[in-house]
Backbone bond lengths (Angstrom), bond angles and torsions (degrees), N, CA, C in turn:
res aa  C-N    CA-C-N  psi(-1)  N-CA   C-N-CA  omega(-1)  CA-C   N-CA-C  phi
1 M - - - 1.459 - - 1.498 108.29 -
2 N 1.286 112.59 136.09 1.467 117.80 -178.44 1.506 109.05 -72.10
3 E 1.326 112.04 131.33 1.470 116.55 -178.51 1.509 111.79 -63.60
4 N 1.339 114.37 -27.31 1.466 116.68 -178.15 1.511 111.68 -68.03
5 N 1.337 115.03 -23.45 1.453 118.24 -178.77 1.527 113.04 -87.69
6 L 1.333 115.80 -4.90 1.457 118.70 178.87 1.530 110.14 -69.37
7 P 1.333 115.99 142.38 1.493 117.78 177.56 1.523 110.05 -65.99
8 K 1.316 112.99 136.33 1.481 118.61 -179.12 1.518 109.39 -80.76
9 E 1.308 113.49 139.59 1.468 118.28 177.74 1.530 109.02 -71.66
10 P 1.293 115.49 135.68 1.487 117.31 179.51 1.514 110.48 -64.01
11 K 1.330 112.75 139.15 1.474 117.86 179.84 1.529 109.20 -79.95
12 E 1.282 113.66 141.24 1.465 117.75 176.75 1.527 108.81 -67.40
13 P 1.316 115.66 137.65 1.483 117.93 -179.78 1.514 110.71 -61.19
14 K 1.328 112.97 139.24 1.474 118.82 -178.31 1.528 109.38 -81.25
15 E 1.302 114.76 129.64 1.461 118.80 179.48 1.526 109.44 -68.26
16 P 1.303 115.33 136.34 1.474 117.56 178.94 1.513 110.88 -62.57
17 D 1.336 113.32 149.94 1.470 118.55 178.99 1.528 109.33 -65.98
18 T 1.316 116.16 132.86 1.469 121.36 177.38 1.518 108.04 -126.81
19 P 1.304 116.39 146.80 1.473 118.78 179.32 1.511 110.72 -65.82
20 D 1.249 112.22 150.13 1.456 118.21 178.61 1.523 108.18 -80.07
21 T 1.322 114.61 91.08 1.471 118.96 -174.79 1.524 112.48 -60.06
22 A 1.301 114.99 -33.59 1.472 117.55 -179.30 1.517 110.55 -62.68
23 K 1.361 115.66 -42.18 1.458 118.79 -179.38 1.531 111.01 -67.47
24 E 1.355 114.56 -37.61 1.473 117.02 -179.76 1.519 110.43 -66.60
25 E 1.319 116.02 -37.83 1.457 118.19 178.06 1.509 110.84 -61.81
26 E 1.363 114.20 -35.74 1.462 118.01 178.78 1.523 110.80 -65.85
27 K 1.368 116.41 -32.66 1.467 119.32 -178.06 1.531 111.83 -72.58
28 K 1.365 117.40 -28.50 1.449 119.97 -179.84 1.525 110.27 -68.41
29 P 1.376 116.50 140.41 1.469 117.86 176.97 1.516 109.15 -68.16
30 P 1.283 116.62 150.41 1.465 119.39 -179.92 1.525 111.09 -60.97
31 M 1.325 115.67 157.99 1.463 121.59 -175.00 1.529 111.85 -57.36
32 R 1.320 116.54 -38.85 1.466 119.93 -179.08 1.518 110.97 -62.56
33 E 1.352 115.80 -40.61 1.456 119.52 179.72 1.525 111.22 -66.44
34 R 1.353 116.06 -39.50 1.450 119.62 178.36 1.526 111.24 -64.27
35 A 1.324 115.91 -39.24 1.463 120.20 178.63 1.529 110.87 -64.22
36 L 1.335 115.33 -40.74 1.462 119.31 178.49 1.519 111.26 -64.76
37 R 1.325 117.50 -38.42 1.453 120.66 178.27 1.528 111.08 -64.45
38 T 1.349 115.61 -42.83 1.465 119.87 178.26 1.525 110.71 -62.27
39 F 1.339 115.75 -43.52 1.461 120.02 178.37 1.525 110.78 -62.22
40 Y 1.325 116.86 -41.75 1.470 120.77 179.76 1.523 110.64 -63.08
41 D 1.342 117.00 -43.46 1.470 120.48 179.32 1.525 110.83 -61.98
42 L 1.346 115.65 -42.39 1.458 120.12 178.93 1.521 110.93 -64.49
43 F 1.327 115.93 -43.02 1.461 120.57 178.78 1.528 111.11 -62.35
44 E 1.319 116.85 -39.61 1.457 121.20 179.69 1.535 111.12 -63.27
45 V 1.350 115.90 -41.89 1.468 119.83 178.15 1.532 110.66 -64.06
46 L 1.337 115.94 -46.54 1.468 119.75 -179.43 1.527 111.44 -63.22
47 A 1.327 116.52 -39.26 1.464 120.26 178.95 1.525 110.95 -64.25
48 T 1.333 116.05 -41.75 1.462 120.06 178.92 1.521 111.41 -62.86
49 V 1.347 115.67 -44.06 1.466 120.02 179.02 1.523 110.54 -63.12
50 T 1.340 116.73 -43.07 1.462 121.19 -179.02 1.518 111.42 -62.17
51 V 1.322 116.76 -46.62 1.470 120.89 179.37 1.520 110.36 -62.28
52 T 1.333 117.29 -41.62 1.463 120.76 179.68 1.524 110.83 -61.94
53 V 1.339 116.13 -44.95 1.470 119.93 179.17 1.521 110.64 -62.80
54 M 1.331 116.74 -41.48 1.473 120.36 179.72 1.524 111.23 -63.78
55 L 1.327 116.90 -40.63 1.462 120.14 179.00 1.523 111.06 -66.11
56 V 1.337 115.52 -41.95 1.466 119.11 177.45 1.525 109.86 -62.40
57 Y 1.332 116.41 -43.97 1.465 121.20 -179.54 1.528 111.44 -63.19
58 A 1.325 116.46 -38.35 1.458 120.26 -175.67 1.519 112.85 -79.28
59 F 1.332 117.46 -35.74 1.462 119.53 -170.43 1.526 115.23 -118.82
60 V 1.308 118.65 -14.56 1.469 119.09 -175.05 1.522 111.09 -115.19
61 C 1.325 118.38 -64.48 1.460 120.41 -178.46 1.516 110.43 -154.07
62 R 1.321 114.65 162.08 1.456 120.77 179.45 1.522 109.42 -148.75
63 L 1.322 115.64 172.03 1.458 121.15 179.44 1.521 109.08 -100.91
64 Q 1.339 116.40 132.77 1.463 121.63 178.13 1.519 109.02 -126.48
65 I 1.338 116.35 134.00 1.459 121.87 178.88 1.524 108.92 -99.79
66 V 1.335 116.35 129.46 1.462 121.23 177.66 1.526 108.20 -71.97
67 D 1.330 116.01 129.16 1.460 121.68 -178.57 1.527 108.65 -119.72
68 G 1.329 116.38 108.43 1.456 119.86 177.12 1.522 113.21 104.49
69 S 1.344 115.18 -172.62 1.467 122.00 -172.26 1.525 113.36 -114.36
70 S 1.313 118.07 13.49 1.468 119.86 -172.65 1.520 113.68 -69.49
71 M 1.349 118.29 -15.60 1.468 120.19 -179.58 1.531 112.73 -109.07
72 L 1.349 117.64 14.80 1.464 119.82 173.26 1.535 110.01 -60.75
73 Q 1.308 120.71 144.20 1.453 127.51 1.37 1.529 112.29 -94.99
74 T 1.286 117.74 12.12 1.469 120.72 -179.40 1.521 111.42 -75.16
75 L 1.318 116.58 -47.73 1.461 122.51 -179.02 1.519 109.32 -125.88
76 H 1.340 115.16 148.82 1.457 121.14 -179.70 1.522 110.46 -120.51
77 D 1.318 114.51 156.03 1.465 121.06 -179.13 1.524 110.97 -55.88
78 G 1.330 116.35 133.34 1.451 121.98 176.61 1.514 115.62 89.79
79 E 1.322 117.90 -6.26 1.458 119.65 179.33 1.522 110.54 -70.83
80 R 1.343 115.82 149.06 1.466 122.05 -179.07 1.529 109.36 -103.48
81 L 1.313 115.60 132.43 1.459 121.35 -178.91 1.522 110.07 -120.95
82 I 1.329 116.21 144.52 1.460 121.34 168.52 1.519 107.14 -91.34
83 V 1.330 114.88 124.65 1.461 121.74 -173.56 1.524 109.34 -121.53
84 S 1.334 116.43 139.63 1.463 120.81 178.68 1.521 109.63 -133.49
85 D 1.334 115.14 143.70 1.465 119.75 173.47 1.526 111.11 -123.44
86 L 1.330 116.44 19.61 1.456 121.24 -177.13 1.529 109.84 -71.56
87 A 1.350 115.74 112.97 1.468 122.05 178.17 1.526 111.21 50.66
88 Y 1.324 116.13 43.33 1.467 120.16 -174.64 1.515 112.00 -102.94
89 E 1.338 115.92 135.22 1.450 123.46 170.48 1.519 107.80 -124.58
90 P 1.342 118.25 126.42 1.466 120.84 -175.11 1.525 112.41 -57.08
91 E 1.328 115.01 138.42 1.459 122.34 175.40 1.520 109.42 -124.38
92 R 1.304 116.56 148.18 1.460 121.39 -179.92 1.522 110.04 -58.42
93 G 1.333 115.78 129.31 1.455 121.92 -178.09 1.517 114.21 101.17
94 D 1.329 118.29 -17.39 1.465 121.59 -179.65 1.530 111.24 -69.93
95 I 1.329 115.45 149.68 1.464 121.68 169.97 1.527 107.23 -95.57
96 V 1.332 116.20 123.99 1.464 120.18 -173.91 1.523 110.50 -128.78
97 I 1.327 114.14 160.88 1.471 121.57 174.71 1.514 107.36 -110.17
98 I 1.312 115.42 128.74 1.464 122.32 -176.02 1.520 108.79 -119.49
99 H 1.323 114.99 139.60 1.465 119.31 177.79 1.522 108.94 -134.55
100 R 1.330 114.21 101.40 1.465 120.69 176.29 1.512 108.89 -110.96
101 I 1.325 115.43 103.00 1.465 119.62 -175.80 1.526 111.89 -71.50
102 D 1.344 116.99 -12.51 1.465 120.34 -177.40 1.523 112.16 -99.94
103 A 1.331 117.89 9.38 1.467 120.73 -173.11 1.524 111.56 -110.67
104 A 1.337 117.31 49.95 1.463 119.89 177.76 1.521 109.54 -58.42
105 P 1.353 118.85 139.83 1.473 128.34 5.30 1.529 113.66 -89.14
106 Y 1.326 117.68 18.75 1.464 121.14 -178.02 1.528 111.10 -108.84
107 S 1.329 115.52 41.53 1.460 119.73 -173.65 1.525 113.60 -87.35
108 Q 1.340 117.11 -3.25 1.461 120.13 174.76 1.528 109.48 -87.41
109 P 1.340 118.16 159.60 1.466 119.70 178.32 1.527 110.76 -57.64
110 I 1.340 116.12 134.89 1.456 122.00 179.97 1.530 109.29 -125.77
111 V 1.341 115.42 150.36 1.458 122.05 -178.74 1.526 108.37 -107.63
112 K 1.331 117.04 122.49 1.470 122.03 -178.29 1.528 110.19 -141.79
113 R 1.341 114.91 173.83 1.457 120.74 176.81 1.528 109.55 -110.24
114 V 1.320 115.73 138.34 1.464 121.00 179.06 1.530 108.57 -75.33
115 I 1.341 115.74 123.01 1.458 122.18 -178.75 1.518 111.25 -99.45
116 A 1.328 115.92 -35.60 1.465 120.12 179.76 1.521 108.41 -151.06
117 T 1.330 115.77 154.71 1.466 122.49 -175.12 1.530 110.06 -115.99
118 P 1.339 118.09 172.39 1.463 121.34 -174.13 1.527 113.63 -47.92
119 G 1.355 114.08 134.10 1.456 120.85 176.87 1.515 114.75 87.66
120 Q 1.345 118.42 -12.44 1.459 120.39 -179.11 1.529 111.25 -84.75
121 T 1.330 115.78 156.57 1.463 122.15 179.91 1.515 109.62 -108.80
122 V 1.327 115.43 128.75 1.468 122.30 -175.66 1.522 109.86 -111.82
123 D 1.337 115.02 135.81 1.462 120.47 172.48 1.522 108.17 -142.17
124 I 1.331 116.59 147.09 1.461 121.51 -178.20 1.526 109.11 -137.50
125 D 1.332 116.63 129.02 1.460 122.86 171.02 1.525 106.38 -95.54
126 F 1.322 116.89 105.48 1.459 120.42 -174.42 1.525 113.16 -77.13
127 D 1.325 117.87 -12.72 1.459 120.39 175.93 1.533 110.64 -74.08
128 T 1.312 116.11 -39.59 1.470 120.63 -179.50 1.520 112.01 -109.34
129 W 1.322 117.62 -1.29 1.457 124.88 -174.39 1.540 111.20 51.99
130 T 1.329 113.36 49.90 1.461 119.75 176.73 1.518 108.81 -99.92
131 L 1.322 115.61 120.46 1.459 121.97 178.56 1.518 109.16 -100.67
132 T 1.330 116.31 131.26 1.463 120.29 174.20 1.518 109.45 -124.12
133 V 1.316 115.38 139.01 1.460 122.55 175.43 1.517 107.11 -125.18
134 D 1.338 114.93 120.94 1.472 121.36 -175.65 1.531 110.59 54.96
135 G 1.347 116.07 38.06 1.457 121.29 176.06 1.515 115.32 80.72
136 T 1.318 118.64 -1.29 1.466 122.35 -179.27 1.522 109.92 -105.27
137 I 1.328 116.25 130.57 1.463 120.34 178.60 1.526 109.89 -67.41
138 V 1.327 115.98 133.53 1.472 122.22 -178.18 1.527 108.99 -106.06
139 E 1.314 116.48 122.04 1.458 120.98 173.25 1.530 108.25 -80.71
140 E 1.330 115.83 130.23 1.469 120.46 -175.11 1.534 110.48 -121.98
141 P 1.317 118.10 88.94 1.466 120.51 -178.85 1.525 113.42 -66.21
142 Y 1.316 117.69 -18.37 1.471 122.60 -177.28 1.518 112.17 -88.38
143 R 1.331 118.07 -13.51 1.469 121.67 -173.66 1.525 111.19 -68.06
144 W 1.340 115.77 139.37 1.461 121.55 176.75 1.514 108.73 -136.60
145 L 1.349 115.79 132.86 1.455 121.71 178.65 1.521 108.05 -108.94
146 D 1.310 116.70 108.81 1.457 121.70 -179.65 1.527 109.04 -64.03
147 P 1.338 117.38 114.55 1.466 119.29 -176.36 1.522 113.61 -67.28
148 E 1.309 117.55 -16.03 1.462 120.60 -178.99 1.524 112.72 -88.66
149 R 1.319 116.27 0.79 1.463 120.25 -179.71 1.523 110.20 -121.87
150 V 1.325 115.61 154.59 1.461 120.26 177.24 1.525 109.03 -78.37
151 T 1.328 116.07 158.16 1.455 120.43 179.99 1.527 110.37 -66.55
152 L 1.323 115.76 129.90 1.465 121.06 177.09 1.519 108.91 -94.38
153 G 1.324 115.94 121.08 1.454 120.23 178.59 1.513 111.28 -91.04
154 C 1.309 116.17 -153.47 1.467 122.58 178.80 1.520 108.55 -113.80
155 E 1.311 117.24 138.57 1.463 121.66 -175.99 1.522 112.74 -83.47
156 Y 1.306 117.03 1.28 1.466 120.54 174.35 1.524 107.88 -140.46
157 E 1.312 116.17 171.76 1.462 120.96 -171.98 1.527 112.23 -75.79
158 L 1.329 114.43 134.84 1.463 122.37 172.51 1.530 107.90 -110.38
159 P 1.336 118.74 156.73 1.473 128.85 4.24 1.526 112.74 -74.21
160 I 1.344 114.53 163.78 1.452 121.15 177.12 1.525 109.06 -135.03
161 T 1.334 115.28 137.85 1.462 120.88 176.06 1.520 108.15 -101.89
162 L 1.307 115.72 126.08 1.465 120.90 -174.49 1.519 111.27 -76.29
163 G 1.335 114.83 148.74 1.451 120.69 177.98 1.525 112.39 -76.66
164 E 1.318 115.75 -177.62 1.471 122.14 -174.80 1.522 112.95 -61.48
165 H 1.349 116.96 -30.97 1.464 120.12 -176.69 1.526 111.49 -119.57
166 E 1.323 117.90 27.84 1.457 120.76 -174.92 1.529 111.99 -115.62
167 I 1.339 114.64 147.21 1.458 121.59 171.34 1.528 107.91 -129.08
168 F 1.326 115.44 156.36 1.461 121.59 177.24 1.516 106.68 -109.69
169 V 1.344 116.87 126.22 1.465 120.90 -176.72 1.518 110.10 -125.31
170 M 1.347 115.17 149.89 1.461 121.21 172.72 1.523 109.08 -144.40
171 G 1.333 114.87 156.63 1.453 119.59 172.72 1.520 109.77 -81.33
172 D 1.324 117.14 151.48 1.468 120.10 179.31 1.525 111.48 -65.80
173 N 1.333 117.33 -28.45 1.460 122.48 174.03 1.531 107.63 -84.82
174 R 1.310 115.98 87.84 1.468 119.99 -168.68 1.517 114.38 -66.98
175 N 1.326 117.73 -21.98 1.459 119.55 177.99 1.526 112.48 -95.94
176 G 1.315 116.65 7.35 1.466 119.18 -178.63 1.508 112.23 -145.48
177 S 1.340 116.83 44.07 1.460 119.88 -176.27 1.523 111.42 -139.91
178 A 1.332 114.63 131.98 1.463 120.54 169.09 1.526 106.57 -90.90
179 D 1.324 117.07 120.99 1.465 120.37 -174.13 1.519 110.38 -154.08
180 S 1.318 117.50 -151.70 1.469 120.82 -175.24 1.523 113.29 -65.43
181 R 1.328 118.42 -7.17 1.459 121.21 175.39 1.518 111.75 -77.62
182 Q 1.345 116.36 -18.86 1.463 120.15 179.28 1.536 109.96 -87.15
183 E 1.327 114.60 141.25 1.466 119.17 179.95 1.528 111.87 -62.37
184 E 1.335 116.93 -33.78 1.470 119.72 -178.49 1.524 111.72 -64.35
185 L 1.322 116.59 -27.80 1.465 120.94 -179.99 1.516 110.85 -102.90
186 G 1.332 116.29 -60.16 1.463 120.57 179.31 1.522 111.94 60.28
187 P 1.333 117.68 -162.56 1.466 119.85 173.79 1.527 109.84 -57.74
188 I 1.308 116.12 138.63 1.463 122.14 -172.09 1.523 110.88 -98.04
189 D 1.335 115.85 130.82 1.460 120.54 173.64 1.532 108.60 -68.50
190 V 1.320 116.92 128.49 1.473 120.38 -176.94 1.525 111.72 -59.34
191 R 1.318 118.14 -21.95 1.455 120.90 -179.74 1.519 112.45 -73.41
192 T 1.341 117.17 -10.23 1.462 120.02 175.77 1.526 111.31 -95.91
193 V 1.322 117.50 1.55 1.460 121.09 174.43 1.525 107.79 -80.79
194 V 1.332 116.69 115.49 1.467 120.54 -175.38 1.518 112.82 -97.87
195 G 1.322 116.98 -4.74 1.457 117.16 178.02 1.515 113.29 176.63
196 H 1.310 114.04 163.71 1.465 124.46 179.25 1.519 107.49 -115.82
197 A 1.334 117.49 122.50 1.468 121.03 -178.30 1.522 109.90 -69.96
198 L 1.334 115.88 122.97 1.464 121.20 -177.74 1.526 112.47 -102.51
199 V 1.353 115.50 -46.88 1.465 120.39 -170.64 1.524 109.87 -142.70
200 R 1.334 116.03 141.35 1.470 120.81 168.29 1.520 106.76 -92.42
201 V 1.336 116.83 125.30 1.467 119.87 -175.03 1.526 113.99 -107.45
202 W 1.348 117.53 -17.26 1.469 118.66 -176.58 1.511 108.74 -173.40
203 P 1.346 120.50 149.95 1.471 127.51 -6.55 1.524 112.61 -98.91
204 R 1.342 117.70 -14.78 1.465 121.31 -173.59 1.521 109.28 -97.41
205 N 1.359 115.69 131.46 1.468 120.23 179.69 1.523 110.80 47.57
206 A 1.332 114.65 57.02 1.470 120.25 -174.38 1.517 111.54 -57.22
207 F 1.322 113.88 144.53 1.456 123.96 177.57 1.539 111.76 60.59
208 T 1.340 113.52 42.19 1.462 120.47 172.67 1.517 108.80 -86.82
209 V 1.316 116.80 122.65 1.461 121.40 177.11 1.519 108.84 -86.70
210 F 1.341 116.23 129.24 1.461 120.47 -178.51 1.531 109.84 -82.33
211 E 1.322 114.58 126.14 1.464 120.20 177.97 1.522 109.51 -105.55
212 N 1.323 115.36 139.77 1.455 120.42 178.02 1.532 108.55 -73.84
213 P 1.347 118.24 120.06 1.461 120.87 -176.35 1.536 113.98 -67.17
214 F 1.322 117.27 -14.08 1.457 120.29 -177.38 1.511 113.37 -103.17
215 K 1.330 117.04 -0.85 1.459 119.88 179.42 1.517 109.50 -88.74
216 E 1.315 115.67 137.27 1.449 119.98 176.40 1.513 109.95 -79.22
217 N 1.326 117.04 139.29 1.465 121.56 179.41 1.532 110.48 -72.03
């Protein structure tokens, strides 16, 4: 019988090619290494966020809490303010934060309003509460005189002409504020101004932007 005429045995079906899972598992980094990589990535993100917040806090803006009643009725105790000192030079009418570590007992940061700037002359008639700057009477819509307190005068002689780097500040609550009228504070060196109050964020009248009353629109 011719071999060519013999029936051919059926070929066994060829198994489809499959990846060598064992080898791939070997290529994967161990679970501990993967966990460490995930932790490192998370740490890197948190570090970046932290540094960014610190830079913003140091050079752009920060949060300041109002302490006390010296800025009534404009500001109240416990209110939160956004403060910035980026390229800032004090202007008359601005609300600023001052920190004079050498002015005990007022060595903590204080919030006041700029009344006069370097080179200007300040005088105050405490009988009529008339403020003059460079001989011109200043209308102060923000001023409040607490009727339950006695009038606070100045502990040194007025008028006074400010030096090249000095500003004169007072609280809006004129009968309840330690400010440039006190000898311990006096005219303030502009280098002790740590920020300019921009916005009230909480809790009263949230997100109120402070406008300078002396700036023309």
